[in-house]
N, CA, C and O atoms as a Tripos MOL2 file, in Angstrom:
@<TRIPOS>MOLECULE
protein
  288   287    72     0     0
PROTEIN
NO_CHARGES

@<TRIPOS>ATOM
      1 N          13.5260   41.9380   16.1660 N.3       1 GLN1
      2 CA         14.4240   40.9190   16.6210 C.3       1 GLN1
      3 C          13.9970   39.5580   16.0960 C.2       1 GLN1
      4 O          12.8650   39.3810   15.6450 O.2       1 GLN1
      5 N          14.9000   38.6120   16.1580 N.am      2 GLY2
      6 CA         14.6180   37.2480   15.7210 C.3       2 GLY2
      7 C          13.7940   36.4940   16.7520 C.2       2 GLY2
      8 O          13.7870   36.8380   17.9340 O.2       2 GLY2
      9 N          13.1250   35.5000   16.3040 N.am      3 LEU3
     10 CA         12.3040   34.6500   17.1640 C.3       3 LEU3
     11 C          13.0570   33.3540   17.3970 C.2       3 LEU3
     12 O          13.5360   32.7350   16.4470 O.2       3 LEU3
     13 N          13.1680   32.9380   18.6410 N.am      4 GLU4
     14 CA         13.8840   31.7160   18.9750 C.3       4 GLU4
     15 C          12.8840   30.5760   19.1210 C.2       4 GLU4
     16 O          11.9110   30.6830   19.8670 O.2       4 GLU4
     17 N          13.1320   29.4800   18.4000 N.am      5 LEU5
     18 CA         12.2900   28.2940   18.4770 C.3       5 LEU5
     19 C          13.0450   27.1920   19.1900 C.2       5 LEU5
     20 O          14.2260   26.9640   18.9260 O.2       5 LEU5
     21 N          12.3640   26.5120   20.0910 N.am      6 LYS6
     22 CA         12.9570   25.3620   20.7750 C.3       6 LYS6
     23 C          12.3150   24.1150   20.1800 C.2       6 LYS6
     24 O          11.1100   23.9080   20.3170 O.2       6 LYS6
     25 N          13.1090   23.2920   19.5270 N.am      7 ILE7
     26 CA         12.6240   22.0920   18.8550 C.3       7 ILE7
     27 C          13.0650   20.8790   19.6520 C.2       7 ILE7
     28 O          14.2620   20.6340   19.8010 O.2       7 ILE7
     29 N          12.0990   20.1110   20.1720 N.am      8 PRO8
     30 CA         12.4710   18.9320   20.9640 C.3       8 PRO8
     31 C          13.1600   17.8750   20.1060 C.2       8 PRO8
     32 O          12.8560   17.7200   18.9230 O.2       8 PRO8
     33 N          14.0830   17.1590   20.7180 N.am      9 GLN9
     34 CA         14.8170   16.1130   20.0190 C.3       9 GLN9
     35 C          14.1650   14.7490   20.1660 C.2       9 GLN9
     36 O          14.6050   13.7790   19.5490 O.2       9 GLN9
     37 N          13.1230   14.6680   20.9760 N.am     10 SER10
     38 CA         12.4000   13.4170   21.1590 C.3      10 SER10
     39 C          10.9330   13.7430   21.4050 C.2      10 SER10
     40 O          10.5500   14.9070   21.5180 O.2      10 SER10
     41 N          10.1330   12.7110   21.4840 N.am     11 GLY11
     42 CA          8.7140   12.9090   21.7270 C.3      11 GLY11
     43 C           7.9060   12.2890   20.6090 C.2      11 GLY11
     44 O           8.4400   11.5690   19.7650 O.2      11 GLY11
     45 N           6.6280   12.5710   20.6100 N.am     12 SER12
     46 CA          5.7670   12.0000   19.5820 C.3      12 SER12
     47 C           4.8470   13.0790   19.0250 C.2      12 SER12
     48 O           4.6040   14.1030   19.6640 O.2      12 SER12
     49 N           4.3490   12.8290   17.8400 N.am     13 TRP13
     50 CA          3.4420   13.7470   17.1730 C.3      13 TRP13
     51 C           2.0370   13.4890   17.7050 C.2      13 TRP13
     52 O           1.6060   12.3370   17.7520 O.2      13 TRP13
     53 N           1.3120   14.5330   18.1060 N.am     14 PRO14
     54 CA         -0.0430   14.2980   18.6240 C.3      14 PRO14
     55 C          -1.0110   13.9330   17.4960 C.2      14 PRO14
     56 O          -1.1000   14.6490   16.4990 O.2      14 PRO14
     57 N          -1.7200   12.8450   17.6500 N.am     15 GLY15
     58 CA         -2.6880   12.4400   16.6360 C.3      15 GLY15
     59 C          -2.0320   11.8440   15.4100 C.2      15 GLY15
     60 O          -0.8260   11.5960   15.3940 O.2      15 GLY15
     61 N          -2.8280   11.6160   14.3920 N.am     16 THR16
     62 CA         -2.3180   11.0200   13.1690 C.3      16 THR16
     63 C          -1.8430   12.0890   12.1900 C.2      16 THR16
     64 O          -2.4190   13.1760   12.1310 O.2      16 THR16
     65 N          -0.8090   11.7930   11.4330 N.am     17 ARG17
     66 CA         -0.3220   12.7190   10.4140 C.3      17 ARG17
     67 C          -0.7580   12.2680    9.0310 C.2      17 ARG17
     68 O          -0.4640   12.9360    8.0400 O.2      17 ARG17
     69 N          -1.4440   11.1610    8.9540 N.am     18 SER18
     70 CA         -1.8780   10.6140    7.6730 C.3      18 SER18
     71 C          -3.0400   11.4380    7.1190 C.2      18 SER18
     72 O          -4.0150   11.6990    7.8230 O.2      18 SER18
     73 N          -2.9310   11.8430    5.8560 N.am     19 LEU19
     74 CA         -4.0150   12.5620    5.1890 C.3      19 LEU19
     75 C          -4.9240   11.6010    4.4280 C.2      19 LEU19
     76 O          -6.0980   11.8960    4.2060 O.2      19 LEU19
     77 N          -4.3840   10.4600    4.0300 N.am     20 ARG20
     78 CA         -5.1270    9.4010    3.3430 C.3      20 ARG20
     79 C          -4.6840    8.0750    3.9450 C.2      20 ARG20
     80 O          -3.5310    7.9200    4.3450 O.2      20 ARG20
     81 N          -5.6020    7.1270    4.0060 N.am     21 SER21
     82 CA         -5.2160    5.8300    4.5530 C.3      21 SER21
     83 C          -4.3420    5.0710    3.5500 C.2      21 SER21
     84 O          -4.4830    5.2260    2.3370 O.2      21 SER21
     85 N          -3.4630    4.2710    4.0740 N.am     22 HIS22
     86 CA         -2.5560    3.4630    3.2590 C.3      22 HIS22
     87 C          -2.1510    2.2580    4.0630 C.2      22 HIS22
     88 O          -2.2540    2.3130    5.2880 O.2      22 HIS22
     89 N          -1.6940    1.1650    3.4670 N.am     23 PRO23
     90 CA         -1.2750    0.9990    2.0750 C.3      23 PRO23
     91 C          -2.4410    1.2480    1.1080 C.2      23 PRO23
     92 O          -3.6140    1.0740    1.4370 O.2      23 PRO23
     93 N          -2.0510    1.6600   -0.0870 N.am     24 ASP24
     94 CA         -3.0230    2.0910   -1.0750 C.3      24 ASP24
     95 C          -2.4020    1.9810   -2.4560 C.2      24 ASP24
     96 O          -1.1880    1.8320   -2.5960 O.2      24 ASP24
     97 N          -3.2440    2.0550   -3.4690 N.am     25 THR25
     98 CA         -2.7710    2.2090   -4.8460 C.3      25 THR25
     99 C          -3.2120    3.5870   -5.2920 C.2      25 THR25
    100 O          -4.3990    3.9080   -5.2410 O.2      25 THR25
    101 N          -2.2630    4.4070   -5.7310 N.am     26 TYR26
    102 CA         -2.5410    5.7880   -6.1180 C.3      26 TYR26
    103 C          -2.3730    5.9340   -7.6160 C.2      26 TYR26
    104 O          -1.3910    5.4530   -8.1800 O.2      26 TYR26
    105 N          -3.3210    6.5930   -8.2680 N.am     27 THR27
    106 CA         -3.2320    6.8660   -9.7060 C.3      27 THR27
    107 C          -2.8680    8.3290   -9.9050 C.2      27 THR27
    108 O          -3.5600    9.2190   -9.4110 O.2      27 THR27
    109 N          -1.7780    8.5790  -10.6320 N.am     28 VAL28
    110 CA         -1.2860    9.9310  -10.8850 C.3      28 VAL28
    111 C          -2.2990   10.6860  -11.7520 C.2      28 VAL28
    112 O          -2.7530   10.1780  -12.7770 O.2      28 VAL28
    113 N          -2.6470   11.9120  -11.3250 N.am     29 THR29
    114 CA         -3.6520   12.7130  -12.0270 C.3      29 THR29
    115 C          -3.0630   13.8880  -12.7960 C.2      29 THR29
    116 O          -3.6990   14.4150  -13.7080 O.2      29 THR29
    117 N          -1.8550   14.2990  -12.4360 N.am     30 GLY30
    118 CA         -1.2500   15.4670  -13.0660 C.3      30 GLY30
    119 C          -1.5080   16.7420  -12.2790 C.2      30 GLY30
    120 O          -1.0850   17.8200  -12.6970 O.2      30 GLY30
    121 N          -2.1980   16.6380  -11.1430 N.am     31 ASN31
    122 CA         -2.4830   17.7930  -10.2890 C.3      31 ASN31
    123 C          -1.5380   17.7960   -9.0980 C.2      31 ASN31
    124 O          -1.8550   17.2300   -8.0510 O.2      31 ASN31
    125 N          -0.3880   18.4270   -9.2490 N.am     32 ALA32
    126 CA          0.6330   18.5310   -8.2000 C.3      32 ALA32
    127 C           1.1190   17.1670   -7.7310 C.2      32 ALA32
    128 O           1.5880   17.0290   -6.6010 O.2      32 ALA32
    129 N           1.0100   16.1600   -8.5890 N.am     33 ASP33
    130 CA          1.4760   14.8250   -8.1970 C.3      33 ASP33
    131 C           2.3350   14.1900   -9.2880 C.2      33 ASP33
    132 O           2.3400   12.9680   -9.4410 O.2      33 ASP33
    133 N           3.0590   15.0090  -10.0450 N.am     34 ASN34
    134 CA          3.8990   14.4620  -11.1040 C.3      34 ASN34
    135 C           5.2970   14.0980  -10.6180 C.2      34 ASN34
    136 O           6.1760   13.7740  -11.4170 O.2      34 ASN34
    137 N           5.4980   14.1540   -9.2890 N.am     35 THR35
    138 CA          6.7440   13.6970   -8.6800 C.3      35 THR35
    139 C           6.4030   12.8090   -7.4790 C.2      35 THR35
    140 O           5.2970   12.8680   -6.9430 O.2      35 THR35
    141 N           7.3580   12.0010   -7.0760 N.am     36 ILE36
    142 CA          7.1870   11.1610   -5.8930 C.3      36 ILE36
    143 C           6.9100   12.0400   -4.6710 C.2      36 ILE36
    144 O           6.0920   11.6870   -3.8220 O.2      36 ILE36
    145 N           7.5930   13.1830   -4.5850 N.am     37 TYR37
    146 CA          7.4020   14.0800   -3.4440 C.3      37 TYR37
    147 C           5.9760   14.6230   -3.4090 C.2      37 TYR37
    148 O           5.3870   14.7410   -2.3340 O.2      37 TYR37
    149 N           5.4160   14.9560   -4.5730 N.am     38 GLY38
    150 CA          4.0390   15.4380   -4.6500 C.3      38 GLY38
    151 C           3.0510   14.3880   -4.1880 C.2      38 GLY38
    152 O           2.0860   14.7030   -3.4910 O.2      38 GLY38
    153 N           3.2820   13.1470   -4.5680 N.am     39 VAL39
    154 CA          2.4090   12.0540   -4.1320 C.3      39 VAL39
    155 C           2.5390   11.8650   -2.6280 C.2      39 VAL39
    156 O           1.5300   11.7050   -1.9400 O.2      39 VAL39
    157 N           3.7580   11.8820   -2.1050 N.am     40 ALA40
    158 CA          3.9730   11.7150   -0.6670 C.3      40 ALA40
    159 C           3.2390   12.8020    0.1230 C.2      40 ALA40
    160 O           2.6970   12.5270    1.1930 O.2      40 ALA40
    161 N           3.2170   14.0220   -0.3900 N.am     41 CYS41
    162 CA          2.5200   15.1170    0.2910 C.3      41 CYS41
    163 C           1.0220   14.8490    0.3820 C.2      41 CYS41
    164 O           0.3780   15.2830    1.3370 O.2      41 CYS41
    165 N           0.4660   14.1520   -0.5810 N.am     42 LYS42
    166 CA         -0.9690   13.8420   -0.5600 C.3      42 LYS42
    167 C          -1.3170   12.8590    0.5640 C.2      42 LYS42
    168 O          -2.4600   12.8090    1.0180 O.2      42 LYS42
    169 N          -0.3230   12.0750    1.0100 N.am     43 TYR43
    170 CA         -0.5540   11.1170    2.0940 C.3      43 TYR43
    171 C          -0.1380   11.6750    3.4470 C.2      43 TYR43
    172 O          -0.6580   11.2440    4.4760 O.2      43 TYR43
    173 N           0.7780   12.6120    3.4620 N.am     44 GLY44
    174 CA          1.1460   13.2960    4.6920 C.3      44 GLY44
    175 C           2.2140   12.6380    5.5290 C.2      44 GLY44
    176 O           3.0250   13.3370    6.1370 O.2      44 GLY44
    177 N           2.2480   11.3280    5.5840 N.am     45 ASP45
    178 CA          3.1920   10.6760    6.4900 C.3      45 ASP45
    179 C           3.9740    9.5540    5.8180 C.2      45 ASP45
    180 O           4.4960    8.6750    6.5040 O.2      45 ASP45
    181 N           4.0650    9.5680    4.5000 N.am     46 VAL46
    182 CA          4.7780    8.5180    3.7680 C.3      46 VAL46
    183 C           6.0830    9.0900    3.2280 C.2      46 VAL46
    184 O           6.0880   10.1370    2.5800 O.2      46 VAL46
    185 N           7.1810    8.4020    3.4950 N.am     47 ASP47
    186 CA          8.4960    8.8190    3.0240 C.3      47 ASP47
    187 C           8.5700    8.6390    1.5030 C.2      47 ASP47
    188 O           8.2930    7.5480    1.0060 O.2      47 ASP47
    189 N           8.9400    9.6920    0.7530 N.am     48 PRO48
    190 CA          9.0520    9.5750   -0.6930 C.3      48 PRO48
    191 C           9.9640    8.4170   -1.1220 C.2      48 PRO48
    192 O           9.6870    7.7440   -2.1150 O.2      48 PRO48
    193 N          11.0490    8.1880   -0.3750 N.am     49 ALA49
    194 CA         11.9700    7.0980   -0.7140 C.3      49 ALA49
    195 C          11.2730    5.7410   -0.5930 C.2      49 ALA49
    196 O          11.5690    4.8260   -1.3620 O.2      49 ALA49
    197 N          10.3510    5.6020    0.3640 N.am     50 ALA50
    198 CA          9.6220    4.3400    0.5280 C.3      50 ALA50
    199 C           8.6780    4.1130   -0.6540 C.2      50 ALA50
    200 O           8.5210    2.9800   -1.1100 O.2      50 ALA50
    201 N           8.0500    5.1750   -1.1510 N.am     51 ILE51
    202 CA          7.1780    5.0480   -2.3300 C.3      51 ILE51
    203 C           8.0100    4.6110   -3.5310 C.2      51 ILE51
    204 O           7.6280    3.6940   -4.2580 O.2      51 ILE51
    205 N           9.1480    5.2690   -3.7340 N.am     52 ALA52
    206 CA         10.0130    4.9340   -4.8670 C.3      52 ALA52
    207 C          10.4790    3.4830   -4.7800 C.2      52 ALA52
    208 O          10.4060    2.7470   -5.7650 O.2      52 ALA52
    209 N          10.9500    3.0740   -3.6200 N.am     53 GLN53
    210 CA         11.4470    1.7100   -3.4450 C.3      53 GLN53
    211 C          10.3240    0.6880   -3.6580 C.2      53 GLN53
    212 O          10.5410   -0.3560   -4.2720 O.2      53 GLN53
    213 N           9.1510    0.9850   -3.1610 N.am     54 ASN54
    214 CA          8.0100    0.0830   -3.2710 C.3      54 ASN54
    215 C           7.5750   -0.1180   -4.7260 C.2      54 ASN54
    216 O           6.9230   -1.1080   -5.0590 O.2      54 ASN54
    217 N           7.9480    0.8380   -5.5890 N.am     55 ASN55
    218 CA          7.5500    0.7780   -6.9930 C.3      55 ASN55
    219 C           8.7150    0.5280   -7.9480 C.2      55 ASN55
    220 O           8.5340    0.5140   -9.1660 O.2      55 ASN55
    221 N           9.9120    0.3300   -7.3920 N.am     56 GLY56
    222 CA         11.0740    0.0320   -8.2190 C.3      56 GLY56
    223 C          11.4990    1.1750   -9.1170 C.2      56 GLY56
    224 O          11.9970    0.9460  -10.2190 O.2      56 GLY56
    225 N          11.3050    2.4230   -8.6530 N.am     57 ILE57
    226 CA         11.7170    3.5980   -9.4240 C.3      57 ILE57
    227 C          12.5590    4.5000   -8.5330 C.2      57 ILE57
    228 O          12.6210    4.2990   -7.3200 O.2      57 ILE57
    229 N          13.2050    5.4880   -9.1290 N.am     58 SER58
    230 CA         14.0150    6.4100   -8.3360 C.3      58 SER58
    231 C          13.1330    7.5250   -7.7760 C.2      58 SER58
    232 O          12.0560    7.8040   -8.3030 O.2      58 SER58
    233 N          13.5980    8.1450   -6.7190 N.am     59 VAL59
    234 CA         12.8600    9.2390   -6.0870 C.3      59 VAL59
    235 C          12.6790   10.3970   -7.0630 C.2      59 VAL59
    236 O          11.6970   11.1340   -6.9720 O.2      59 VAL59
    237 N          13.5970   10.5600   -7.9750 N.am     60 SER60
    238 CA         13.5290   11.6740   -8.9280 C.3      60 SER60
    239 C          12.7970   11.3160  -10.2210 C.2      60 SER60
    240 O          12.7770   12.1190  -11.1540 O.2      60 SER60
    241 N          12.2070   10.1440  -10.2930 N.am     61 ALA61
    242 CA         11.5140    9.7180  -11.5160 C.3      61 ALA61
    243 C          10.3510   10.6520  -11.8440 C.2      61 ALA61
    244 O           9.6140   11.0790  -10.9550 O.2      61 ALA61
    245 N          10.1960   10.9600  -13.1260 N.am     62 ALA62
    246 CA          9.0360   11.7320  -13.5790 C.3      62 ALA62
    247 C           7.8580   10.7730  -13.6930 C.2      62 ALA62
    248 O           7.9910    9.6830  -14.2480 O.2      62 ALA62
    249 N           6.7200   11.1760  -13.1750 N.am     63 LEU63
    250 CA          5.5320   10.3410  -13.2100 C.3      63 LEU63
    251 C           4.6300   10.7850  -14.3590 C.2      63 LEU63
    252 O           4.6620   11.9430  -14.7740 O.2      63 LEU63
    253 N           3.8360    9.8620  -14.8610 N.am     64 THR64
    254 CA          2.9290   10.1820  -15.9640 C.3      64 THR64
    255 C           1.4770   10.0220  -15.5110 C.2      64 THR64
    256 O           1.1680    9.1990  -14.6500 O.2      64 THR64
    257 N           0.6110   10.8130  -16.0980 N.am     65 ILE65
    258 CA         -0.8070   10.7430  -15.7810 C.3      65 ILE65
    259 C          -1.3120    9.3280  -16.0460 C.2      65 ILE65
    260 O          -1.0340    8.7490  -17.0960 O.2      65 ILE65
    261 N          -2.0480    8.7830  -15.0960 N.am     66 GLY66
    262 CA         -2.5700    7.4290  -15.1980 C.3      66 GLY66
    263 C          -1.6680    6.3760  -14.5980 C.2      66 GLY66
    264 O          -2.1030    5.2460  -14.3740 O.2      66 GLY66
    265 N          -0.4080    6.7240  -14.3300 N.am     67 GLN67
    266 CA          0.5210    5.7740  -13.7230 C.3      67 GLN67
    267 C           0.0230    5.3930  -12.3350 C.2      67 GLN67
    268 O          -0.4310    6.2570  -11.5850 O.2      67 GLN67
    269 N           0.1020    4.1310  -11.9890 N.am     68 GLN68
    270 CA         -0.3250    3.6880  -10.6680 C.3      68 GLN68
    271 C           0.8780    3.3930   -9.7960 C.2      68 GLN68
    272 O           1.8480    2.7750  -10.2350 O.2      68 GLN68
    273 N           0.8000    3.8400   -8.5660 N.am     69 LEU69
    274 CA          1.8610    3.6330   -7.5960 C.3      69 LEU69
    275 C           1.3210    2.8920   -6.3930 C.2      69 LEU69
    276 O           0.2190    3.1610   -5.9160 O.2      69 LEU69
    277 N           2.1290    1.9410   -5.9040 N.am     70 LYS70
    278 CA          1.7820    1.2360   -4.6690 C.3      70 LYS70
    279 C           2.3300    2.0600   -3.5070 C.2      70 LYS70
    280 O           3.5370    2.2770   -3.4030 O.2      70 LYS70
    281 N           1.4370    2.5110   -2.6440 N.am     71 ILE71
    282 CA          1.8280    3.3180   -1.4940 C.3      71 ILE71
    283 C           1.9390    2.4060   -0.2730 C.2      71 ILE71
    284 O           0.9730    1.7390    0.0980 O.2      71 ILE71
    285 N           3.1370    2.3790    0.3590 N.am     72 PRO72
    286 CA          3.3080    1.5000    1.5190 C.3      72 PRO72
    287 C           2.5070    1.9800    2.7360 C.2      72 PRO72
    288 O           2.5480    1.3460    3.7910 O.2      72 PRO72
@<TRIPOS>BOND
     1     1     2 1
     2     2     3 1
     3     3     4 2
     4     3     5 am
     5     5     6 1
     6     6     7 1
     7     7     8 2
     8     7     9 am
     9     9    10 1
    10    10    11 1
    11    11    12 2
    12    11    13 am
    13    13    14 1
    14    14    15 1
    15    15    16 2
    16    15    17 am
    17    17    18 1
    18    18    19 1
    19    19    20 2
    20    19    21 am
    21    21    22 1
    22    22    23 1
    23    23    24 2
    24    23    25 am
    25    25    26 1
    26    26    27 1
    27    27    28 2
    28    27    29 am
    29    29    30 1
    30    30    31 1
    31    31    32 2
    32    31    33 am
    33    33    34 1
    34    34    35 1
    35    35    36 2
    36    35    37 am
    37    37    38 1
    38    38    39 1
    39    39    40 2
    40    39    41 am
    41    41    42 1
    42    42    43 1
    43    43    44 2
    44    43    45 am
    45    45    46 1
    46    46    47 1
    47    47    48 2
    48    47    49 am
    49    49    50 1
    50    50    51 1
    51    51    52 2
    52    51    53 am
    53    53    54 1
    54    54    55 1
    55    55    56 2
    56    55    57 am
    57    57    58 1
    58    58    59 1
    59    59    60 2
    60    59    61 am
    61    61    62 1
    62    62    63 1
    63    63    64 2
    64    63    65 am
    65    65    66 1
    66    66    67 1
    67    67    68 2
    68    67    69 am
    69    69    70 1
    70    70    71 1
    71    71    72 2
    72    71    73 am
    73    73    74 1
    74    74    75 1
    75    75    76 2
    76    75    77 am
    77    77    78 1
    78    78    79 1
    79    79    80 2
    80    79    81 am
    81    81    82 1
    82    82    83 1
    83    83    84 2
    84    83    85 am
    85    85    86 1
    86    86    87 1
    87    87    88 2
    88    87    89 am
    89    89    90 1
    90    90    91 1
    91    91    92 2
    92    91    93 am
    93    93    94 1
    94    94    95 1
    95    95    96 2
    96    95    97 am
    97    97    98 1
    98    98    99 1
    99    99   100 2
   100    99   101 am
   101   101   102 1
   102   102   103 1
   103   103   104 2
   104   103   105 am
   105   105   106 1
   106   106   107 1
   107   107   108 2
   108   107   109 am
   109   109   110 1
   110   110   111 1
   111   111   112 2
   112   111   113 am
   113   113   114 1
   114   114   115 1
   115   115   116 2
   116   115   117 am
   117   117   118 1
   118   118   119 1
   119   119   120 2
   120   119   121 am
   121   121   122 1
   122   122   123 1
   123   123   124 2
   124   123   125 am
   125   125   126 1
   126   126   127 1
   127   127   128 2
   128   127   129 am
   129   129   130 1
   130   130   131 1
   131   131   132 2
   132   131   133 am
   133   133   134 1
   134   134   135 1
   135   135   136 2
   136   135   137 am
   137   137   138 1
   138   138   139 1
   139   139   140 2
   140   139   141 am
   141   141   142 1
   142   142   143 1
   143   143   144 2
   144   143   145 am
   145   145   146 1
   146   146   147 1
   147   147   148 2
   148   147   149 am
   149   149   150 1
   150   150   151 1
   151   151   152 2
   152   151   153 am
   153   153   154 1
   154   154   155 1
   155   155   156 2
   156   155   157 am
   157   157   158 1
   158   158   159 1
   159   159   160 2
   160   159   161 am
   161   161   162 1
   162   162   163 1
   163   163   164 2
   164   163   165 am
   165   165   166 1
   166   166   167 1
   167   167   168 2
   168   167   169 am
   169   169   170 1
   170   170   171 1
   171   171   172 2
   172   171   173 am
   173   173   174 1
   174   174   175 1
   175   175   176 2
   176   175   177 am
   177   177   178 1
   178   178   179 1
   179   179   180 2
   180   179   181 am
   181   181   182 1
   182   182   183 1
   183   183   184 2
   184   183   185 am
   185   185   186 1
   186   186   187 1
   187   187   188 2
   188   187   189 am
   189   189   190 1
   190   190   191 1
   191   191   192 2
   192   191   193 am
   193   193   194 1
   194   194   195 1
   195   195   196 2
   196   195   197 am
   197   197   198 1
   198   198   199 1
   199   199   200 2
   200   199   201 am
   201   201   202 1
   202   202   203 1
   203   203   204 2
   204   203   205 am
   205   205   206 1
   206   206   207 1
   207   207   208 2
   208   207   209 am
   209   209   210 1
   210   210   211 1
   211   211   212 2
   212   211   213 am
   213   213   214 1
   214   214   215 1
   215   215   216 2
   216   215   217 am
   217   217   218 1
   218   218   219 1
   219   219   220 2
   220   219   221 am
   221   221   222 1
   222   222   223 1
   223   223   224 2
   224   223   225 am
   225   225   226 1
   226   226   227 1
   227   227   228 2
   228   227   229 am
   229   229   230 1
   230   230   231 1
   231   231   232 2
   232   231   233 am
   233   233   234 1
   234   234   235 1
   235   235   236 2
   236   235   237 am
   237   237   238 1
   238   238   239 1
   239   239   240 2
   240   239   241 am
   241   241   242 1
   242   242   243 1
   243   243   244 2
   244   243   245 am
   245   245   246 1
   246   246   247 1
   247   247   248 2
   248   247   249 am
   249   249   250 1
   250   250   251 1
   251   251   252 2
   252   251   253 am
   253   253   254 1
   254   254   255 1
   255   255   256 2
   256   255   257 am
   257   257   258 1
   258   258   259 1
   259   259   260 2
   260   259   261 am
   261   261   262 1
   262   262   263 1
   263   263   264 2
   264   263   265 am
   265   265   266 1
   266   266   267 1
   267   267   268 2
   268   267   269 am
   269   269   270 1
   270   270   271 1
   271   271   272 2
   272   271   273 am
   273   273   274 1
   274   274   275 1
   275   275   276 2
   276   275   277 am
   277   277   278 1
   278   278   279 1
   279   279   280 2
   280   279   281 am
   281   281   282 1
   282   282   283 1
   283   283   284 2
   284   283   285 am
   285   285   286 1
   286   286   287 1
   287   287   288 2
@<TRIPOS>SUBSTRUCTURE
     1 GLN1         2 RESIDUE 1 A GLN
     2 GLY2         6 RESIDUE 1 A GLY
     3 LEU3        10 RESIDUE 1 A LEU
     4 GLU4        14 RESIDUE 1 A GLU
     5 LEU5        18 RESIDUE 1 A LEU
     6 LYS6        22 RESIDUE 1 A LYS
     7 ILE7        26 RESIDUE 1 A ILE
     8 PRO8        30 RESIDUE 1 A PRO
     9 GLN9        34 RESIDUE 1 A GLN
    10 SER10       38 RESIDUE 1 A SER
    11 GLY11       42 RESIDUE 1 A GLY
    12 SER12       46 RESIDUE 1 A SER
    13 TRP13       50 RESIDUE 1 A TRP
    14 PRO14       54 RESIDUE 1 A PRO
    15 GLY15       58 RESIDUE 1 A GLY
    16 THR16       62 RESIDUE 1 A THR
    17 ARG17       66 RESIDUE 1 A ARG
    18 SER18       70 RESIDUE 1 A SER
    19 LEU19       74 RESIDUE 1 A LEU
    20 ARG20       78 RESIDUE 1 A ARG
    21 SER21       82 RESIDUE 1 A SER
    22 HIS22       86 RESIDUE 1 A HIS
    23 PRO23       90 RESIDUE 1 A PRO
    24 ASP24       94 RESIDUE 1 A ASP
    25 THR25       98 RESIDUE 1 A THR
    26 TYR26      102 RESIDUE 1 A TYR
    27 THR27      106 RESIDUE 1 A THR
    28 VAL28      110 RESIDUE 1 A VAL
    29 THR29      114 RESIDUE 1 A THR
    30 GLY30      118 RESIDUE 1 A GLY
    31 ASN31      122 RESIDUE 1 A ASN
    32 ALA32      126 RESIDUE 1 A ALA
    33 ASP33      130 RESIDUE 1 A ASP
    34 ASN34      134 RESIDUE 1 A ASN
    35 THR35      138 RESIDUE 1 A THR
    36 ILE36      142 RESIDUE 1 A ILE
    37 TYR37      146 RESIDUE 1 A TYR
    38 GLY38      150 RESIDUE 1 A GLY
    39 VAL39      154 RESIDUE 1 A VAL
    40 ALA40      158 RESIDUE 1 A ALA
    41 CYS41      162 RESIDUE 1 A CYS
    42 LYS42      166 RESIDUE 1 A LYS
    43 TYR43      170 RESIDUE 1 A TYR
    44 GLY44      174 RESIDUE 1 A GLY
    45 ASP45      178 RESIDUE 1 A ASP
    46 VAL46      182 RESIDUE 1 A VAL
    47 ASP47      186 RESIDUE 1 A ASP
    48 PRO48      190 RESIDUE 1 A PRO
    49 ALA49      194 RESIDUE 1 A ALA
    50 ALA50      198 RESIDUE 1 A ALA
    51 ILE51      202 RESIDUE 1 A ILE
    52 ALA52      206 RESIDUE 1 A ALA
    53 GLN53      210 RESIDUE 1 A GLN
    54 ASN54      214 RESIDUE 1 A ASN
    55 ASN55      218 RESIDUE 1 A ASN
    56 GLY56      222 RESIDUE 1 A GLY
    57 ILE57      226 RESIDUE 1 A ILE
    58 SER58      230 RESIDUE 1 A SER
    59 VAL59      234 RESIDUE 1 A VAL
    60 SER60      238 RESIDUE 1 A SER
    61 ALA61      242 RESIDUE 1 A ALA
    62 ALA62      246 RESIDUE 1 A ALA
    63 LEU63      250 RESIDUE 1 A LEU
    64 THR64      254 RESIDUE 1 A THR
    65 ILE65      258 RESIDUE 1 A ILE
    66 GLY66      262 RESIDUE 1 A GLY
    67 GLN67      266 RESIDUE 1 A GLN
    68 GLN68      270 RESIDUE 1 A GLN
    69 LEU69      274 RESIDUE 1 A LEU
    70 LYS70      278 RESIDUE 1 A LYS
    71 ILE71      282 RESIDUE 1 A ILE
    72 PRO72      286 RESIDUE 1 A PRO
C-alpha cells in the first residue's frame, strides 16, 4: 500500500539549514557546481535565483571553472 505523508503548511525548520556560512564569495571548481543550482546545493539554504540576481546572470547560466560568484 501507499504511504501517506502529512506535510505542515506552517512552522519552522529545526536548527540551521546552512551548509556553509554566507554571504560569501564562491569560486567554481567544476565539481558538481557548473550550474547555479549546484552552487546553491553547496550552501543548503540559498535560493538559486538570489545567487543569479546577485551576480547579474540568469539562473540557467553555464558557469566556468574559476568563475567567482557572490553568495548572498
